[in-house]
N, CA, C and O atoms as a GROMACS GRO file, in nm:
protein
  464
    1MET      N    1   0.078  -0.096  -0.008
    1MET     CA    2  -0.004  -0.008   0.001
    1MET      C    3   0.096   0.132  -0.005
    1MET      O    4   0.200   0.139   0.059
    2SER      N    5   0.055   0.219  -0.076
    2SER     CA    6   0.114   0.366  -0.078
    2SER      C    7   0.118   0.431   0.047
    2SER      O    8   0.017   0.425   0.118
    3GLN      N    9   0.230   0.501   0.091
    3GLN     CA   10   0.238   0.577   0.190
    3GLN      C   11   0.277   0.726   0.158
    3GLN      O   12   0.360   0.792   0.221
    4THR      N   13   0.191   0.774   0.034
    4THR     CA   14   0.233   0.865   0.012
    4THR      C   15   0.111   0.959   0.023
    4THR      O   16   0.011   0.913  -0.033
    5ILE      N   17   0.096   1.072   0.077
    5ILE     CA   18  -0.016   1.190   0.054
    5ILE      C   19   0.037   1.295  -0.021
    5ILE      O   20   0.150   1.344  -0.027
    6VAL      N   21  -0.078   1.321  -0.082
    6VAL     CA   22  -0.075   1.453  -0.181
    6VAL      C   23  -0.169   1.563  -0.112
    6VAL      O   24  -0.284   1.542  -0.076
    7CYS      N   25  -0.096   1.690  -0.101
    7CYS     CA   26  -0.210   1.801  -0.029
    7CYS      C   27  -0.200   1.890  -0.162
    7CYS      O   28  -0.097   1.898  -0.229
    8VAL      N   29  -0.327   1.960  -0.193
    8VAL     CA   30  -0.313   2.067  -0.279
    8VAL      C   31  -0.386   2.189  -0.227
    8VAL      O   32  -0.501   2.178  -0.185
    9ASP      N   33  -0.324   2.303  -0.229
    9ASP     CA   34  -0.376   2.439  -0.167
    9ASP      C   35  -0.280   2.512  -0.261
    9ASP      O   36  -0.164   2.484  -0.291
   10ASP      N   37  -0.368   2.625  -0.302
   10ASP     CA   38  -0.299   2.748  -0.373
   10ASP      C   39  -0.210   2.831  -0.294
   10ASP      O   40  -0.118   2.894  -0.347
   11GLU      N   41  -0.240   2.832  -0.134
   11GLU     CA   42  -0.106   2.923  -0.065
   11GLU      C   43   0.000   2.803  -0.027
   11GLU      O   44  -0.030   2.689   0.008
   12ALA      N   45   0.119   2.852  -0.041
   12ALA     CA   46   0.232   2.777  -0.046
   12ALA      C   47   0.250   2.758   0.137
   12ALA      O   48   0.308   2.664   0.190
   13GLY      N   49   0.181   2.881   0.212
   13GLY     CA   50   0.213   2.866   0.320
   13GLY      C   51   0.140   2.742   0.403
   13GLY      O   52   0.178   2.688   0.507
   14ILE      N   53   0.029   2.717   0.327
   14ILE     CA   54  -0.066   2.620   0.390
   14ILE      C   55   0.012   2.472   0.354
   14ILE      O   56   0.020   2.375   0.429
   15CYS      N   57   0.066   2.485   0.218
   15CYS     CA   58   0.083   2.345   0.173
   15CYS      C   59   0.231   2.310   0.300
   15CYS      O   60   0.249   2.204   0.360
   16GLY      N   61   0.303   2.417   0.308
   16GLY     CA   62   0.425   2.384   0.416
   16GLY      C   63   0.366   2.329   0.564
   16GLY      O   64   0.409   2.231   0.625
   17VAL      N   65   0.270   2.408   0.600
   17VAL     CA   66   0.212   2.335   0.757
   17VAL      C   67   0.178   2.190   0.705
   17VAL      O   68   0.221   2.084   0.750
   18LEU      N   69   0.099   2.207   0.610
   18LEU     CA   70   0.032   2.043   0.585
   18LEU      C   71   0.169   1.937   0.571
   18LEU      O   72   0.171   1.839   0.645
   19ARG      N   73   0.261   1.955   0.493
   19ARG     CA   74   0.383   1.879   0.504
   19ARG      C   75   0.439   1.880   0.609
   19ARG      O   76   0.466   1.766   0.648
   20ALA      N   77   0.476   1.970   0.686
   20ALA     CA   78   0.522   1.961   0.848
   20ALA      C   79   0.431   1.862   0.918
   20ALA      O   80   0.477   1.758   0.967
   21VAL      N   81   0.305   1.892   0.924
   21VAL     CA   82   0.190   1.823   1.020
   21VAL      C   83   0.197   1.655   0.928
   21VAL      O   84   0.234   1.548   0.977
   22LEU      N   85   0.171   1.670   0.849
   22LEU     CA   86   0.125   1.509   0.775
   22LEU      C   87   0.263   1.434   0.741
   22LEU      O   88   0.260   1.332   0.672
   23ARG      N   89   0.377   1.483   0.786
   23ARG     CA   90   0.501   1.395   0.805
   23ARG      C   91   0.497   1.308   0.917
   23ARG      O   92   0.541   1.194   0.922
   24GLU      N   93   0.432   1.383   1.019
   24GLU     CA   94   0.444   1.294   1.163
   24GLU      C   95   0.380   1.173   1.133
   24GLU      O   96   0.395   1.089   1.221
   25THR      N   97   0.312   1.136   1.034
   25THR     CA   98   0.228   1.028   0.997
   25THR      C   99   0.352   0.904   0.945
   25THR      O  100   0.327   0.784   0.932
   26GLY      N  101   0.445   0.949   0.929
   26GLY     CA  102   0.548   0.854   0.861
   26GLY      C  103   0.562   0.866   0.692
   26GLY      O  104   0.654   0.831   0.618
   27ALA      N  105   0.432   0.928   0.663
   27ALA     CA  106   0.429   0.902   0.514
   27ALA      C  107   0.514   1.016   0.422
   27ALA      O  108   0.544   1.124   0.474
   28THR      N  109   0.547   0.986   0.293
   28THR     CA  110   0.575   1.068   0.232
   28THR      C  111   0.475   1.172   0.192
   28THR      O  112   0.360   1.142   0.162
   29VAL      N  113   0.531   1.317   0.192
   29VAL     CA  114   0.406   1.404   0.184
   29VAL      C  115   0.455   1.502   0.028
   29VAL      O  116   0.560   1.568   0.022
   30GLU      N  117   0.366   1.493  -0.073
   30GLU     CA  118   0.389   1.584  -0.165
   30GLU      C  119   0.306   1.716  -0.159
   30GLU      O  120   0.199   1.700  -0.101
   31THR      N  121   0.324   1.812  -0.194
   31THR     CA  122   0.256   1.929  -0.190
   31THR      C  123   0.228   2.020  -0.312
   31THR      O  124   0.326   2.056  -0.379
   32PHE      N  125   0.142   2.049  -0.337
   32PHE     CA  126   0.106   2.126  -0.497
   32PHE      C  127   0.022   2.247  -0.485
   32PHE      O  128  -0.094   2.248  -0.444
   33THR      N  129   0.091   2.347  -0.524
   33THR     CA  130   0.003   2.495  -0.527
   33THR      C  131  -0.072   2.505  -0.663
   33THR      O  132  -0.141   2.597  -0.707
   34ASP      N  133  -0.044   2.397  -0.713
   34ASP     CA  134  -0.082   2.415  -0.866
   34ASP      C  135  -0.173   2.283  -0.872
   34ASP      O  136  -0.125   2.170  -0.879
   35PRO      N  137  -0.335   2.317  -0.868
   35PRO     CA  138  -0.405   2.159  -0.873
   35PRO      C  139  -0.367   2.093  -1.055
   35PRO      O  140  -0.397   1.973  -1.061
   36GLN      N  141  -0.331   2.126  -1.140
   36GLN     CA  142  -0.285   2.069  -1.281
   36GLN      C  143  -0.157   1.997  -1.240
   36GLN      O  144  -0.149   1.886  -1.292
   37ALA      N  145  -0.078   2.023  -1.178
   37ALA     CA  146   0.052   1.992  -1.149
   37ALA      C  147   0.006   1.857  -1.055
   37ALA      O  148   0.063   1.753  -1.089
   38ALA      N  149  -0.082   1.847  -0.952
   38ALA     CA  150  -0.124   1.747  -0.882
   38ALA      C  151  -0.169   1.653  -0.912
   38ALA      O  152  -0.147   1.548  -0.852
   39LEU      N  153  -0.273   1.667  -1.052
   39LEU     CA  154  -0.306   1.595  -1.134
   39LEU      C  155  -0.225   1.509  -1.228
   39LEU      O  156  -0.263   1.396  -1.258
   40ALA      N  157  -0.102   1.568  -1.279
   40ALA     CA  158  -0.018   1.530  -1.340
   40ALA      C  159   0.050   1.408  -1.246
   40ALA      O  160   0.065   1.293  -1.288
   41PHE      N  161   0.091   1.456  -1.110
   41PHE     CA  162   0.137   1.376  -1.013
   41PHE      C  163   0.088   1.245  -1.018
   41PHE      O  164   0.156   1.142  -1.028
   42LEU      N  165  -0.068   1.259  -1.006
   42LEU     CA  166  -0.144   1.144  -0.962
   42LEU      C  167  -0.154   1.062  -1.056
   42LEU      O  168  -0.171   0.943  -1.033
   43GLN      N  169  -0.144   1.130  -1.222
   43GLN     CA  170  -0.153   1.032  -1.325
   43GLN      C  171  -0.048   0.886  -1.282
   43GLN      O  172  -0.089   0.770  -1.288
   44SER      N  173   0.082   0.923  -1.244
   44SER     CA  174   0.157   0.822  -1.245
   44SER      C  175   0.201   0.767  -1.121
   44SER      O  176   0.287   0.679  -1.121
   45HIS      N  177   0.143   0.817  -1.001
   45HIS     CA  178   0.168   0.767  -0.868
   45HIS      C  179   0.071   0.710  -0.794
   45HIS      O  180  -0.027   0.784  -0.788
   46ASP      N  181   0.056   0.595  -0.727
   46ASP     CA  182  -0.040   0.547  -0.621
   46ASP      C  183  -0.023   0.650  -0.524
   46ASP      O  184   0.088   0.701  -0.512
   47VAL      N  185  -0.108   0.684  -0.462
   47VAL     CA  186  -0.103   0.786  -0.319
   47VAL      C  187  -0.220   0.705  -0.251
   47VAL      O  188  -0.306   0.637  -0.308
   48ALA      N  189  -0.200   0.729  -0.103
   48ALA     CA  190  -0.293   0.687  -0.009
   48ALA      C  191  -0.392   0.764   0.018
   48ALA      O  192  -0.496   0.716   0.064
   49LEU      N  193  -0.378   0.910  -0.007
   49LEU     CA  194  -0.462   1.010   0.034
   49LEU      C  195  -0.455   1.138  -0.041
   49LEU      O  196  -0.338   1.170  -0.065
   50VAL      N  197  -0.535   1.214  -0.080
   50VAL     CA  198  -0.568   1.335  -0.129
   50VAL      C  199  -0.594   1.460  -0.023
   50VAL      O  200  -0.708   1.443   0.022
   51VAL      N  201  -0.563   1.521   0.007
   51VAL     CA  202  -0.608   1.641   0.085
   51VAL      C  203  -0.603   1.787   0.030
   51VAL      O  204  -0.503   1.858   0.030
   52CYS      N  205  -0.715   1.817  -0.012
   52CYS     CA  206  -0.732   1.924  -0.143
   52CYS      C  207  -0.807   2.052  -0.076
   52CYS      O  208  -0.900   2.018  -0.003
   53ASP      N  209  -0.786   2.175  -0.084
   53ASP     CA  210  -0.835   2.279  -0.077
   53ASP      C  211  -0.959   2.290  -0.164
   53ASP      O  212  -0.962   2.242  -0.277
   54TYR      N  213  -1.082   2.370  -0.098
   54TYR     CA  214  -1.194   2.349  -0.216
   54TYR      C  215  -1.182   2.493  -0.284
   54TYR      O  216  -1.228   2.498  -0.398
   55ARG      N  217  -1.128   2.609  -0.236
   55ARG     CA  218  -1.149   2.731  -0.314
   55ARG      C  219  -0.989   2.770  -0.350
   55ARG      O  220  -0.907   2.808  -0.267
   56MET      N  221  -0.961   2.752  -0.507
   56MET     CA  222  -0.868   2.786  -0.562
   56MET      C  223  -0.875   2.845  -0.678
   56MET      O  224  -0.958   2.797  -0.755
   57PRO      N  225  -0.795   2.961  -0.726
   57PRO     CA  226  -0.832   3.042  -0.836
   57PRO      C  227  -0.833   2.931  -0.968
   57PRO      O  228  -0.939   2.929  -1.031
   58THR      N  229  -0.744   2.856  -1.007
   58THR     CA  230  -0.747   2.795  -1.132
   58THR      C  231  -0.859   2.697  -1.124
   58THR      O  232  -0.930   2.692  -1.224
   59MET      N  233  -0.888   2.617  -1.024
   59MET     CA  234  -0.960   2.488  -1.018
   59MET      C  235  -1.031   2.475  -0.884
   59MET      O  236  -0.950   2.495  -0.793
   60SER      N  237  -1.150   2.450  -0.841
   60SER     CA  238  -1.172   2.402  -0.754
   60SER      C  239  -1.156   2.262  -0.684
   60SER      O  240  -1.132   2.171  -0.763
   61GLY      N  241  -1.165   2.225  -0.542
   61GLY     CA  242  -1.147   2.097  -0.517
   61GLY      C  243  -1.243   2.012  -0.601
   61GLY      O  244  -1.203   1.910  -0.657
   62LEU      N  245  -1.349   2.048  -0.607
   62LEU     CA  246  -1.457   1.949  -0.669
   62LEU      C  247  -1.398   1.931  -0.811
   62LEU      O  248  -1.435   1.830  -0.869
   63ASP      N  249  -1.306   2.017  -0.880
   63ASP     CA  250  -1.293   1.990  -1.001
   63ASP      C  251  -1.178   1.905  -1.006
   63ASP      O  252  -1.172   1.823  -1.098
   64VAL      N  253  -1.064   1.912  -0.900
   64VAL     CA  254  -0.972   1.802  -0.886
   64VAL      C  255  -1.024   1.684  -0.866
   64VAL      O  256  -0.984   1.594  -0.939
   65LEU      N  257  -1.116   1.655  -0.774
   65LEU     CA  258  -1.179   1.534  -0.750
   65LEU      C  259  -1.231   1.449  -0.867
   65LEU      O  260  -1.215   1.328  -0.882
   66GLU      N  261  -1.315   1.560  -0.970
   66GLU     CA  262  -1.371   1.502  -1.074
   66GLU      C  263  -1.271   1.448  -1.190
   66GLU      O  264  -1.296   1.391  -1.296
   67ARG      N  265  -1.155   1.485  -1.134
   67ARG     CA  266  -1.035   1.493  -1.265
   67ARG      C  267  -0.913   1.366  -1.228
   67ARG      O  268  -0.818   1.344  -1.302
   68LEU      N  269  -0.939   1.296  -1.108
   68LEU     CA  270  -0.876   1.208  -1.033
   68LEU      C  271  -0.862   1.104  -1.131
   68LEU      O  272  -0.962   1.057  -1.186
   69PRO      N  273  -0.724   1.058  -1.161
   69PRO     CA  274  -0.712   0.919  -1.223
   69PRO      C  275  -0.772   0.788  -1.207
   69PRO      O  276  -0.794   0.703  -1.293
   70LYS      N  277  -0.794   0.785  -1.086
   70LYS     CA  278  -0.828   0.681  -1.014
   70LYS      C  279  -0.881   0.697  -0.865
   70LYS      O  280  -0.823   0.778  -0.793
   71PRO      N  281  -0.986   0.626  -0.817
   71PRO     CA  282  -1.037   0.653  -0.684
   71PRO      C  283  -0.920   0.669  -0.573
   71PRO      O  284  -0.823   0.593  -0.577
   72VAL      N  285  -0.930   0.760  -0.482
   72VAL     CA  286  -0.853   0.764  -0.398
   72VAL      C  287  -0.931   0.829  -0.285
   72VAL      O  288  -1.024   0.906  -0.305
   73PRO      N  289  -0.880   0.787  -0.150
   73PRO     CA  290  -0.955   0.864  -0.042
   73PRO      C  291  -0.921   1.040  -0.062
   73PRO      O  292  -0.809   1.077  -0.098
   74PHE      N  293  -0.998   1.106  -0.042
   74PHE     CA  294  -1.024   1.246  -0.070
   74PHE      C  295  -1.061   1.337   0.020
   74PHE      O  296  -1.183   1.356   0.024
   75LEU      N  297  -0.978   1.418   0.116
   75LEU     CA  298  -1.050   1.523   0.223
   75LEU      C  299  -1.045   1.639   0.135
   75LEU      O  300  -0.953   1.671   0.059
   76MET      N  301  -1.161   1.701   0.156
   76MET     CA  302  -1.201   1.833   0.099
   76MET      C  303  -1.166   1.921   0.232
   76MET      O  304  -1.217   1.906   0.344
   77MET      N  305  -1.077   2.007   0.196
   77MET     CA  306  -1.038   2.121   0.282
   77MET      C  307  -1.094   2.277   0.275
   77MET      O  308  -1.063   2.343   0.176
   78SER      N  309  -1.158   2.326   0.355
   78SER     CA  310  -1.181   2.447   0.354
   78SER      C  311  -1.234   2.544   0.455
   78SER      O  312  -1.296   2.503   0.553
   79GLY      N  313  -1.210   2.674   0.433
   79GLY     CA  314  -1.247   2.759   0.564
   79GLY      C  315  -1.424   2.806   0.554
   79GLY      O  316  -1.481   2.872   0.640
   80ASP      N  317  -1.472   2.763   0.456
   80ASP     CA  318  -1.598   2.781   0.452
   80ASP      C  319  -1.673   2.744   0.558
   80ASP      O  320  -1.630   2.648   0.622
   81LEU      N  321  -1.785   2.799   0.598
   81LEU     CA  322  -1.871   2.774   0.692
   81LEU      C  323  -1.946   2.618   0.691
   81LEU      O  324  -1.968   2.544   0.786
   82GLU      N  325  -1.979   2.600   0.541
   82GLU     CA  326  -2.072   2.536   0.505
   82GLU      C  327  -1.985   2.376   0.465
   82GLU      O  328  -2.032   2.274   0.412
   83ILE      N  329  -1.850   2.406   0.513
   83ILE     CA  330  -1.768   2.249   0.466
   83ILE      C  331  -1.835   2.127   0.485
   83ILE      O  332  -1.809   2.038   0.404
   84GLU      N  333  -1.929   2.100   0.590
   84GLU     CA  334  -1.987   1.986   0.607
   84GLU      C  335  -2.068   1.945   0.489
   84GLU      O  336  -2.095   1.826   0.472
   85LEU      N  337  -2.116   2.052   0.392
   85LEU     CA  338  -2.177   2.016   0.274
   85LEU      C  339  -2.107   1.910   0.181
   85LEU      O  340  -2.154   1.820   0.112
   86PHE      N  341  -1.987   1.950   0.200
   86PHE     CA  342  -1.894   1.840   0.098
   86PHE      C  343  -1.928   1.684   0.130
   86PHE      O  344  -1.932   1.599   0.041
   87SER      N  345  -1.953   1.656   0.270
   87SER     CA  346  -1.942   1.503   0.312
   87SER      C  347  -2.044   1.423   0.226
   87SER      O  348  -2.036   1.301   0.212
   88GLY      N  349  -2.152   1.511   0.163
   88GLY     CA  350  -2.250   1.424   0.078
   88GLY      C  351  -2.186   1.435  -0.051
   88GLY      O  352  -2.256   1.369  -0.127
   89VAL      N  353  -2.119   1.469  -0.095
   89VAL     CA  354  -2.052   1.455  -0.227
   89VAL      C  355  -1.972   1.321  -0.250
   89VAL      O  356  -1.885   1.275  -0.176
   90LYS      N  357  -2.022   1.267  -0.373
   90LYS     CA  358  -1.979   1.169  -0.409
   90LYS      C  359  -1.813   1.153  -0.434
   90LYS      O  360  -1.752   1.224  -0.514
   91GLY      N  361  -1.757   1.058  -0.362
   91GLY     CA  362  -1.598   1.086  -0.380
   91GLY      C  363  -1.525   1.145  -0.279
   91GLY      O  364  -1.404   1.124  -0.274
   92VAL      N  365  -1.591   1.231  -0.179
   92VAL     CA  366  -1.531   1.307  -0.082
   92VAL      C  367  -1.549   1.200   0.036
   92VAL      O  368  -1.662   1.166   0.069
   93THR      N  369  -1.442   1.148   0.094
   93THR     CA  370  -1.414   1.060   0.192
   93THR      C  371  -1.431   1.125   0.343
   93THR      O  372  -1.465   1.063   0.444
   94GLY      N  373  -1.403   1.254   0.334
   94GLY     CA  374  -1.426   1.355   0.498
   94GLY      C  375  -1.388   1.470   0.425
   94GLY      O  376  -1.344   1.490   0.312
   95VAL      N  377  -1.426   1.556   0.545
   95VAL     CA  378  -1.380   1.720   0.521
   95VAL      C  379  -1.299   1.769   0.645
   95VAL      O  380  -1.310   1.735   0.763
   96VAL      N  381  -1.217   1.856   0.586
   96VAL     CA  382  -1.134   1.914   0.696
   96VAL      C  383  -1.152   2.063   0.697
   96VAL      O  384  -1.118   2.121   0.594
   97ALA      N  385  -1.196   2.129   0.790
   97ALA     CA  386  -1.245   2.300   0.839
   97ALA      C  387  -1.089   2.341   0.866
   97ALA      O  388  -1.005   2.278   0.930
   98LYS      N  389  -1.077   2.462   0.798
   98LYS     CA  390  -0.952   2.531   0.864
   98LYS      C  391  -1.021   2.641   0.930
   98LYS      O  392  -1.132   2.687   0.905
   99PRO      N  393  -0.936   2.675   1.018
   99PRO     CA  394  -0.814   2.631   1.057
   99PRO      C  395  -0.852   2.489   1.103
   99PRO      O  396  -0.964   2.456   1.144
  100PHE      N  397  -0.727   2.398   1.088
  100PHE     CA  398  -0.752   2.238   1.130
  100PHE      C  399  -0.648   2.217   1.255
  100PHE      O  400  -0.550   2.292   1.266
  101SER      N  401  -0.671   2.121   1.340
  101SER     CA  402  -0.603   2.069   1.411
  101SER      C  403  -0.527   1.988   1.380
  101SER      O  404  -0.566   1.886   1.322
  102ALA      N  405  -0.383   2.012   1.411
  102ALA     CA  406  -0.272   1.912   1.360
  102ALA      C  407  -0.313   1.758   1.391
  102ALA      O  408  -0.328   1.663   1.314
  103GLY      N  409  -0.327   1.770   1.532
  103GLY     CA  410  -0.341   1.633   1.602
  103GLY      C  411  -0.462   1.556   1.535
  103GLY      O  412  -0.442   1.436   1.520
  104LYS      N  413  -0.580   1.602   1.495
  104LYS     CA  414  -0.693   1.582   1.436
  104LYS      C  415  -0.663   1.491   1.301
  104LYS      O  416  -0.690   1.372   1.283
  105LEU      N  417  -0.596   1.585   1.211
  105LEU     CA  418  -0.538   1.560   1.088
  105LEU      C  419  -0.436   1.468   1.076
  105LEU      O  420  -0.418   1.400   0.975
  106ILE      N  421  -0.387   1.465   1.148
  106ILE     CA  422  -0.254   1.331   1.188
  106ILE      C  423  -0.329   1.174   1.200
  106ILE      O  424  -0.314   1.074   1.131
  107GLU      N  425  -0.430   1.205   1.342
  107GLU     CA  426  -0.486   1.081   1.325
  107GLU      C  427  -0.614   1.048   1.202
  107GLU      O  428  -0.669   0.938   1.201
  108ARG      N  429  -0.643   1.137   1.122
  108ARG     CA  430  -0.736   1.077   1.017
  108ARG      C  431  -0.643   1.040   0.914
  108ARG      O  432  -0.690   0.950   0.844
  109ALA      N  433  -0.511   1.081   0.875
  109ALA     CA  434  -0.480   1.075   0.777
  109ALA      C  435  -0.386   0.908   0.792
  109ALA      O  436  -0.352   0.835   0.698
  110LYS      N  437  -0.364   0.887   0.934
  110LYS     CA  438  -0.292   0.749   0.988
  110LYS      C  439  -0.403   0.637   0.923
  110LYS      O  440  -0.376   0.540   0.852
  111GLY      N  441  -0.527   0.677   0.966
  111GLY     CA  442  -0.634   0.571   0.929
  111GLY      C  443  -0.635   0.553   0.782
  111GLY      O  444  -0.681   0.442   0.754
  112TYR      N  445  -0.597   0.631   0.665
  112TYR     CA  446  -0.569   0.576   0.540
  112TYR      C  447  -0.465   0.535   0.508
  112TYR      O  448  -0.462   0.475   0.400
  113LEU      N  449  -0.366   0.546   0.568
  113LEU     CA  450  -0.230   0.465   0.565
  113LEU      C  451  -0.231   0.339   0.648
  113LEU      O  452  -0.120   0.286   0.654
  114GLY      N  453  -0.338   0.270   0.722
  114GLY     CA  454  -0.352   0.167   0.772
  114GLY      C  455  -0.312   0.160   0.893
  114GLY      O  456  -0.289   0.050   0.944
  115GLU      N  457  -0.293   0.308   0.979
  115GLU     CA  458  -0.228   0.268   1.110
  115GLU      C  459  -0.329   0.336   1.196
  115GLU      O  460  -0.284   0.363   1.308
  116GLY      N  461  -0.442   0.369   1.177
  116GLY     CA  462  -0.512   0.417   1.268
  116GLY      C  463  -0.649   0.380   1.302
  116GLY      O  464  -0.706   0.437   1.396
   0.00000   0.00000   0.00000
């Protein structure tokens, strides 16, 4: 099973925080500020989890989800108050509200890595 987590957020600072936090799971963490680059990576790599921001200037998190080359656990992340609405969207495995708790995110990610 893959031990790679892909994080997609248009803000480089958020990507840096996600990388630092999710490395605590022991997984390899790949971050992308460009959703197209993330999708290109996903074409040729098996991953355990995708954590993706909803609001990005070039493509929404739902757009990324629709373009995934194969099904993968997908956590939608957003600062929107209506974040829970994404839980009912086909393909969205779970939601992460910004700001997020590092401990809770690590715990959830470990579940997708087969350790939680």
